[in-house]
C-alpha positions as CSV (number, residue, x, y, z in Angstrom):
1,M,16.5,27.0,-7.4
2,K,15.9,23.3,-8.0
3,K,15.8,22.5,-11.7
4,K,12.6,20.6,-12.8
5,N,12.2,18.1,-15.6
6,K,11.2,19.8,-18.8
7,V,7.7,19.0,-19.8
8,T,7.2,17.7,-23.3
9,L,4.6,20.1,-24.5
10,L,2.4,18.8,-27.2
11,T,1.1,20.8,-30.2
12,N,-2.7,21.0,-30.7
13,A,-2.5,18.4,-33.4
14,E,-0.3,16.0,-31.3
15,L,-2.7,16.4,-28.4
16,A,-5.6,15.6,-30.7
17,I,-4.0,12.4,-31.7
18,M,-3.2,11.6,-28.1
19,Q,-6.9,12.2,-27.1
20,I,-8.0,9.7,-29.8
21,L,-5.5,7.1,-28.6
22,W,-6.4,7.7,-24.9
23,C,-10.1,7.1,-25.7
24,S,-9.4,3.8,-27.4
25,D,-9.1,0.5,-25.5
26,R,-6.6,-0.9,-28.1
27,P,-3.8,0.3,-30.3
28,L,-5.1,2.1,-33.5
29,E,-3.9,2.1,-37.1
30,R,-3.4,5.4,-39.0
31,S,-6.7,5.0,-40.8
32,E,-8.6,4.6,-37.5
33,V,-6.9,7.7,-36.0
34,C,-7.6,9.8,-39.0
35,A,-11.3,8.6,-39.2
36,A,-11.8,9.4,-35.5
37,A,-10.2,12.9,-36.0
38,E,-12.7,13.6,-38.8
39,K,-15.7,12.5,-36.7
40,E,-14.7,14.5,-33.6
41,V,-14.8,18.0,-35.1
42,D,-16.2,19.9,-38.1
43,T,-12.8,20.6,-39.4
44,P,-9.9,18.1,-38.8
45,V,-7.3,19.3,-36.4
46,F,-4.6,17.8,-38.5
47,N,-4.1,17.0,-42.2
48,K,-4.1,13.3,-43.0
49,N,-0.9,13.9,-45.0
50,S,0.9,15.2,-41.8
51,F,-0.1,12.2,-39.7
52,H,3.3,10.4,-40.1
53,V,5.2,13.5,-39.1
54,L,3.0,14.0,-36.1
55,I,3.1,10.4,-35.0
56,N,6.9,10.2,-35.4
57,D,7.2,13.3,-33.3
58,L,5.1,11.7,-30.6
59,I,7.2,8.5,-30.8
60,T,10.4,10.7,-30.5
61,K,8.8,12.4,-27.4
62,N,8.1,8.9,-25.9
63,M,4.4,9.6,-25.8
64,V,3.5,6.8,-28.3
65,V,4.8,3.4,-29.2
66,A,4.4,1.8,-32.6
67,L,3.4,-1.8,-32.9
68,D,3.9,-3.9,-36.0
69,A,1.8,-6.6,-37.7
70,A,-1.8,-5.6,-37.0
71,G,-3.2,-8.6,-38.8
72,F,-3.0,-11.1,-41.6
73,T,-4.5,-8.9,-44.2
74,N,-2.3,-5.9,-43.7
75,R,1.1,-7.3,-42.5
76,N,2.9,-4.0,-42.7
77,A,0.3,-1.9,-40.8
78,R,1.5,-0.2,-37.7
79,R,-0.7,0.4,-34.7
80,Y,-0.1,3.1,-32.2
81,A,-0.6,3.1,-28.4
82,P,0.0,5.8,-25.8
83,T,2.9,5.2,-23.4
84,I,1.4,7.5,-20.7
85,S,-2.2,7.9,-19.6
86,R,-4.2,11.2,-20.0
87,N,-4.2,11.8,-16.3
88,E,-0.5,11.1,-16.0
89,Y,0.3,13.5,-18.8
90,F,-1.7,16.4,-17.3
91,A,-0.3,15.7,-13.8
92,W,3.2,15.6,-15.3
93,Q,2.6,19.0,-16.9
94,I,1.5,20.5,-13.5
95,A,4.3,18.9,-11.5
96,S,7.0,20.0,-14.0
97,T,6.1,23.6,-14.0
98,E,8.7,25.9,-12.5
99,H,6.7,27.1,-9.5
100,Y,5.0,23.8,-8.6
101,N,5.4,22.7,-5.0
102,P,4.0,19.4,-3.6
103,E,2.2,21.4,-0.9
104,D,0.0,22.7,-3.8
105,I,-1.6,19.3,-4.2
106,P,-4.6,20.0,-1.9
107,S,-5.2,23.3,-3.7
108,I,-5.0,21.6,-7.1
109,I,-7.5,18.9,-6.1
110,S,-9.7,21.6,-4.7
111,S,-9.5,23.5,-8.0
112,L,-10.4,20.3,-9.9
113,F,-13.5,19.9,-7.8
114,K,-14.4,23.6,-8.4
115,F,-14.1,23.4,-12.2
116,S,-15.5,19.9,-12.7
117,K,-19.1,18.9,-13.0
118,I,-19.3,16.3,-10.2
119,E,-22.4,14.2,-9.9
120,D,-21.2,11.6,-7.4
121,F,-19.2,13.6,-4.9
122,D,-19.2,10.9,-2.2
123,S,-17.8,8.3,-4.5
124,I,-14.8,10.5,-5.4
125,I,-14.2,11.4,-1.8
126,N,-14.2,7.7,-0.9
127,K,-11.7,6.9,-3.7
128,L,-9.5,9.8,-2.4
129,D,-9.7,8.4,1.1
130,E,-8.7,5.0,-0.1
131,F,-5.8,6.5,-2.0
132,V,-4.6,8.4,1.0
133,K,-4.7,5.3,3.1
134,E,-2.6,3.4,0.5
135,L,-0.1,6.2,0.5
136,K,0.2,6.2,4.3
137,T,0.6,2.4,4.3
138,E,3.3,2.6,1.6
139,N,5.0,5.5,3.5
140,R,5.0,3.4,6.7
141,S,6.4,0.3,5.0
142,V,9.3,2.5,3.6
143,K,10.0,4.1,7.0
144,Q,9.8,0.9,9.0
145,P,12.9,-0.8,7.5
146,E,14.8,2.5,7.9
147,E,13.7,2.7,11.6
148,A,14.6,-0.9,12.1
149,Q,18.1,-0.3,10.7
150,R,18.5,2.7,13.0
151,A,17.4,0.6,15.9
152,E,19.9,-2.1,15.0
153,V,22.7,0.5,14.8
154,V,21.7,1.9,18.2
155,A,21.3,-1.5,19.8
156,G,24.6,-2.6,18.3
157,S,26.4,0.4,19.7
158,E,25.0,-0.3,23.2
159,T,26.4,-3.9,23.1
160,S,29.7,-3.0,21.6
161,P,32.8,-3.9,23.6
162,S,33.5,-0.3,24.6
163,S,30.0,0.2,25.9
164,A,30.1,-3.2,27.7
165,A,33.4,-2.1,29.4
166,A,31.9,1.2,30.3
167,K,29.0,-0.6,32.0
168,E,31.3,-2.7,34.2
């Protein structure tokens, strides 16, 4: 059986931090992440004192990058940004499972439609159509150079001295 890449599973607390970072349009400081965590739920999903342990674990897992020097007033402040998008992370989880097969993609998309509340179905279908067209174009552009190389090899073998002698 083909061995798959191991998924970096996140704990609930790590996932909560990632959700906060994914929702932000900029890197966040510790205080901003903790404040957002307190607003989101009745009880915080992680203790403020455990933030540095959690964020260092996320950095070790290559899920978050730390940026230095947030501003003039707080020169030592670190800001944190995700290195992977929410959709990439969840797609990575699916694709890295032991029994995942690329032929499952249509079924996975179908299940996403089934379990999602979709208001603008046509818009999503149009985006999927565009994506499929892009994939086909990329696939053709990859195949064309390979086919051109094969054609050159075939053409080269037809004009080789041995084939020219055979024709005479």
